[in-house]
C-alpha positions in Angstrom: 272.3 -133.5 -115.5 271.8 -132.6 -119.1 271.0 -129.0 -119.8 268.9 -127.4 -122.5 268.8 -124.1 -124.3 266.0 -122.0 -125.8 267.3 -121.0 -129.2 265.7 -118.9 -132.0 265.9 -120.9 -135.3 264.7 -120.1 -138.8 262.0 -122.2 -140.5 264.5 -124.5 -142.1 266.4 -125.1 -138.9 263.2 -125.9 -137.1 262.3 -128.6 -139.6 265.5 -130.5 -138.7 268.8 -130.1 -137.1 271.9 -132.1 -138.0 273.9 -132.8 -134.9 277.5 -132.6 -135.9 280.6 -133.9 -134.0 280.9 -132.7 -130.5 284.2 -131.6 -129.0 284.4 -134.8 -127.1 286.6 -137.4 -128.7 284.5 -139.9 -130.6 287.0 -142.7 -131.5 285.3 -146.0 -132.2 282.3 -144.5 -134.0 280.9 -146.9 -136.6 279.8 -144.3 -139.2 280.2 -140.5 -139.9 279.3 -138.5 -136.8 276.2 -136.8 -138.1 272.6 -137.5 -136.9 269.4 -135.7 -137.7 267.6 -134.4 -134.6 264.2 -132.8 -135.0 262.5 -130.3 -132.7 260.2 -131.8 -130.1 257.3 -130.2 -128.1 256.8 -130.8 -124.4 254.6 -133.8 -124.9 256.6 -135.3 -127.7 253.4 -135.2 -129.8 255.1 -136.3 -133.0 257.6 -138.7 -131.5 256.6 -142.4 -131.9 257.1 -144.8 -129.0 257.9 -148.5 -129.6 254.5 -149.6 -128.2 251.0 -147.9 -128.0 250.9 -145.1 -125.4 247.9 -144.8 -123.0 247.2 -142.0 -120.5 246.4 -142.3 -116.8 244.8 -139.1 -115.3 246.2 -138.2 -111.9 244.9 -135.8 -109.3 246.9 -132.6 -109.7 248.8 -130.7 -107.0 248.4 -127.7 -109.3 247.4 -127.8 -113.0 249.7 -126.4 -115.6 248.0 -123.5 -117.4 249.4 -124.5 -120.8 246.8 -126.5 -122.7 249.2 -129.0 -124.2 250.3 -130.2 -120.7 246.9 -130.4 -119.1 244.4 -133.2 -118.9 240.9 -132.1 -117.6 240.6 -133.2 -114.0 244.3 -133.7 -113.4 247.8 -134.4 -114.7 248.6 -136.7 -117.6 250.7 -139.8 -117.0 251.6 -141.5 -120.2 252.5 -145.2 -120.1 252.9 -148.4 -122.2 251.2 -151.6 -121.1 252.8 -154.5 -123.1 251.4 -158.0 -122.9 253.5 -161.2 -123.3 254.3 -161.6 -127.0 252.9 -165.2 -126.9 249.1 -165.0 -127.0 248.8 -168.0 -124.7 251.1 -166.4 -122.1 249.1 -163.2 -122.4 246.2 -164.9 -120.7 248.4 -166.0 -117.8 251.6 -163.9 -117.7 254.5 -165.0 -115.5 254.3 -161.7 -113.6 254.3 -158.0 -114.2 257.5 -155.9 -114.5 257.4 -152.2 -113.9 260.2 -150.3 -115.7 261.2 -146.8 -114.3 263.3 -144.5 -116.5 266.2 -142.2 -115.6 266.2 -138.4 -115.5 267.7 -137.9 -119.0 265.4 -140.6 -120.5 261.8 -141.6 -121.1 260.0 -144.9 -121.3 260.9 -145.3 -124.9 264.5 -146.2 -124.3 263.4 -149.4 -122.6 262.4 -150.8 -126.0 264.8 -153.8 -126.1 264.2 -154.6 -122.5 260.4 -154.6 -123.1 260.8 -156.9 -126.1 262.9 -159.4 -124.1 260.6 -159.5 -121.0 257.5 -159.7 -123.2 259.1 -162.7 -125.1 259.7 -164.4 -121.7 256.1 -164.2 -120.8 255.9 -161.0 -118.6 253.5 -158.2 -118.7 255.5 -154.9 -118.8 254.3 -151.5 -117.6 256.4 -148.6 -118.6 255.3 -145.1 -117.4 256.7 -141.7 -118.2 256.8 -139.9 -114.8 255.2 -136.5 -114.6 257.7 -134.0 -115.9 259.2 -136.6 -118.4 258.6 -138.1 -121.8 255.0 -137.7 -123.0 253.6 -136.9 -119.5 252.5 -133.5 -118.2 255.1 -130.8 -117.6 253.5 -128.9 -114.7 255.2 -125.7 -113.7 253.8 -125.5 -110.2 254.3 -129.1 -109.2 256.4 -129.9 -106.1 258.7 -132.7 -107.3 259.5 -135.4 -104.8 260.2 -139.1 -105.0 257.3 -139.7 -102.7 255.0 -137.9 -105.1 256.2 -139.8 -108.1 256.0 -143.1 -106.2 252.4 -142.2 -105.2 251.5 -141.4 -108.8 253.0 -144.7 -110.0 251.1 -146.5 -107.3 247.9 -144.8 -108.6 248.6 -146.2 -112.1 249.1 -149.7 -110.8 246.0 -149.4 -108.8 244.0 -148.3 -111.8 245.4 -151.3 -113.7 244.4 -153.6 -110.8 248.0 -154.8 -110.4 248.7 -156.1 -107.0 252.3 -157.4 -107.3 255.2 -156.3 -109.5 258.8 -156.7 -110.1 260.3 -153.2 -110.3 263.4 -152.2 -112.3 264.8 -148.7 -112.2 267.7 -147.2 -114.1 269.7 -144.1 -113.0 267.2 -141.7 -111.3 264.6 -144.5 -111.8 266.7 -146.5 -109.4 266.1 -143.9 -106.7 262.4 -143.8 -107.5 262.2 -147.7 -107.5 263.9 -147.6 -104.1 261.5 -145.1 -102.7 258.5 -147.0 -104.2 259.7 -150.3 -102.6 260.1 -148.5 -99.2 256.6 -147.0 -99.4 254.8 -150.0 -100.8 256.7 -153.1 -99.8 253.6 -155.3 -100.0 253.5 -154.7 -103.8 257.1 -155.4 -104.7 258.2 -159.0 -105.4 261.7 -158.2 -106.6 263.7 -155.0 -107.2 266.3 -154.5 -109.9 268.6 -151.4 -109.8 270.5 -150.7 -113.0 273.4 -148.2 -112.4 271.1 -146.3 -110.0 272.2 -142.8 -109.0 271.8 -141.9 -105.3 274.3 -144.5 -104.0 276.0 -141.6 -102.2 274.9 -138.3 -100.7 276.4 -135.6 -103.1 275.2 -132.7 -101.0 277.8 -133.7 -98.3 280.6 -132.9 -100.9 279.0 -130.5 -103.5 277.9 -126.9 -103.0 274.2 -126.3 -103.5 272.9 -124.8 -106.7 269.6 -122.9 -106.5 266.8 -123.7 -108.8 267.1 -120.3 -110.4 270.8 -120.8 -111.1 270.1 -124.3 -112.4 267.4 -123.0 -114.8 269.7 -120.4 -116.2 272.3 -123.1 -116.8 269.7 -125.4 -118.5 268.7 -122.6 -120.9 272.3 -122.3 -122.2 272.5 -125.8 -123.6 272.5 -126.8 -127.3 272.0 -130.2 -129.0 275.8 -130.6 -129.3 276.0 -130.0 -125.6 273.5 -132.8 -124.9 275.6 -135.1 -127.0 278.9 -134.0 -125.4 277.5 -134.7 -122.0 276.2 -138.2 -122.9 279.4 -139.0 -124.7 281.6 -138.1 -121.7 279.3 -139.2 -118.9 277.8 -142.4 -120.3 280.1 -143.8 -123.0 283.7 -143.0 -122.0 284.1 -140.4 -124.8 283.3 -143.0 -127.5 280.0 -142.4 -129.3 278.5 -145.0 -131.5 275.5 -144.8 -133.9 273.4 -147.2 -131.9 273.3 -144.5 -129.1 271.7 -141.9 -131.4 268.2 -142.6 -130.3 269.1 -141.2 -126.9 269.5 -137.8 -128.5 266.0 -137.7 -130.1 264.2 -136.4 -127.0 266.9 -134.6 -125.0 268.4 -132.8 -128.0 265.1 -132.4 -129.7 263.6 -130.5 -126.8 266.4 -127.9 -127.0 265.1 -127.0 -130.5 261.4 -127.2 -129.7 258.8 -124.6 -128.8 258.8 -125.6 -125.1 262.5 -125.4 -124.4 262.0 -122.9 -121.5 259.4 -125.2 -119.9 261.7 -128.2 -120.2 264.6 -126.2 -118.6 262.4 -125.3 -115.6 261.4 -129.0 -115.2 265.0 -130.1 -115.5 266.1 -127.6 -112.8 263.5 -128.7 -110.4 263.9 -132.5 -110.9 267.7 -132.1 -110.6 267.0 -130.4 -107.2 264.8 -133.3 -106.2 267.6 -135.8 -107.1 270.2 -133.7 -105.3 268.3 -133.0 -102.1 266.3 -136.2 -101.5 268.8 -139.1 -100.9 267.8 -142.7 -100.5 271.2 -143.9 -99.5 270.4 -143.9 -95.8 267.4 -146.2 -96.2 268.8 -149.1 -98.2 268.9 -151.3 -95.1 265.1 -151.0 -94.9 264.5 -152.7 -98.2 262.9 -156.1 -97.9 262.4 -157.3 -101.5 265.1 -159.4 -103.0 267.3 -156.9 -104.9 269.6 -157.2 -107.9 272.2 -154.5 -108.5 273.5 -154.4 -112.1 276.5 -152.1 -112.0 278.6 -151.0 -114.9 281.9 -150.4 -113.1 283.2 -147.7 -115.5 280.4 -145.4 -114.5 281.4 -142.2 -112.8 278.1 -140.4 -112.6 277.9 -137.9 -109.8 275.3 -135.1 -109.6 277.0 -131.7 -109.2 280.5 -133.0 -109.9 281.3 -129.8 -111.8 280.7 -127.8 -108.6 282.9 -130.0 -106.4 286.5 -129.4 -105.4 289.1 -131.4 -107.3 289.7 -133.7 -104.4 286.0 -134.4 -104.1 285.6 -135.0 -107.8 288.1 -137.8 -107.7 286.1 -139.6 -105.0 282.6 -139.1 -106.3 280.8 -141.5 -108.6 283.1 -144.5 -108.1 280.7 -147.2 -109.1 283.4 -149.7 -108.9 283.3 -149.1 -105.2 279.7 -147.9 -104.7 278.1 -151.1 -106.0 279.9 -153.2 -103.4 279.1 -150.8 -100.6 275.4 -150.7 -101.5 275.1 -154.4 -101.8 276.4 -154.6 -98.2 273.6 -152.3 -97.0 270.7 -154.0 -98.7 269.3 -157.2 -97.2 268.8 -160.0 -99.8 271.1 -158.2 -102.3 272.7 -159.7 -105.4 275.5 -157.7 -107.0 276.5 -158.1 -110.7 279.4 -156.0 -111.9 279.9 -155.4 -115.6 283.5 -154.7 -116.3 284.3 -151.7 -118.6 280.6 -150.7 -118.9 279.3 -147.3 -118.1 276.0 -145.7 -117.0 273.7 -147.3 -119.5 274.3 -151.1 -119.7 271.1 -151.7 -121.6 272.6 -149.8 -124.5 276.2 -150.6 -124.1 276.1 -154.3 -123.2 272.5 -155.5 -123.7 273.1 -159.3 -123.7 275.1 -159.2 -120.5 272.7 -156.9 -118.7 269.5 -158.7 -119.9 270.9 -162.2 -119.1 271.4 -161.4 -115.5 268.1 -159.4 -115.3 266.2 -162.4 -116.6 268.1 -164.9 -114.5 267.2 -162.9 -111.4 263.5 -162.8 -112.2 263.5 -166.6 -112.7 265.0 -167.3 -109.3 263.0 -169.0 -106.6 261.0 -166.3 -104.7 262.0 -167.9 -101.5 265.8 -167.1 -101.7 267.2 -165.0 -98.9 270.6 -163.7 -97.8 273.4 -162.2 -99.6 274.7 -163.6 -102.9 278.4 -163.3 -103.6 279.1 -160.5 -106.2 279.9 -161.6 -109.7 281.8 -159.9 -112.4 281.3 -160.2 -116.1 284.1 -159.6 -118.6 283.4 -157.8 -121.9 285.0 -160.5 -124.0 282.9 -163.6 -123.3 280.2 -162.3 -120.9 281.2 -164.9 -118.4 280.8 -164.6 -114.7 284.0 -164.8 -112.7 
């Protein structure tokens, strides 16, 4: 996952940092490769989200001692609760969609998805998980997908939501899967967007201790964040419309809480690496849509694997099909020549299939033949 680095900057540098070209090839960029990234604190206090942010207070395993990451009585879970954009629909929404972010992201990057779903008449709930975004960054919290799912359930319970469609991207796909396994009675439909966890990396990759991971996280720079995203997400081709993805991840490397974020990153990476969901896909009962960008090669710990293992890991052109075979009531949509973040790289194609799936009759069952969408016309084939 993306690393971070605690750096000592002068006053001028702390006011703003201009992210210059990374060593990764950036052919295809639409403007000069310079973007202003500003320092961010642990709670993103001065970073605006696309919709108003509310706070749900959770019981704490252990409270963080830092004032800015503590809410009296428990941990802070930040979230957005967006009503249908049509006022008439707001009184009787078509349903509720819960969006779960990935590890190197926050709820903010769902902006265009929220807009589309709200326009279609859905209520949209978008939490920042504890350890991410504007939520608490506890240093003594035991991170597990079960704990995060339980906290998400607590939020839905507080909002008196009894049924949801759940969509998870990247790590959020692992969390969405765990939530659907723990609370099947709540889940109407499940959407997994380039989820990680479709294979068990620890069978092929040496373990990295949390202490080792923390030291690696502390060595990162803003340019390193961009280099990782460019290589891992966008096939070495950075475009200006991706810049918003840098605001938080790169901003944290410049901020006053970089060491705190490094510790969180190390522990959540350990969670992702050691807590697979791949062996339980067959237990899912909700109708499930897999949206898979087939160019994706994301594999946790790839840099520690042997060359032979590296070539076999993260093959989403194969993993999507294999996963769809494991999940009852699965529909697979493959997006050709798209990588790890379809909602940024091919929004119309991604959103079209997402919306179509939500509109399907709830009664459908059985496997749906996989479809592929070409980049040129966005047509299924």
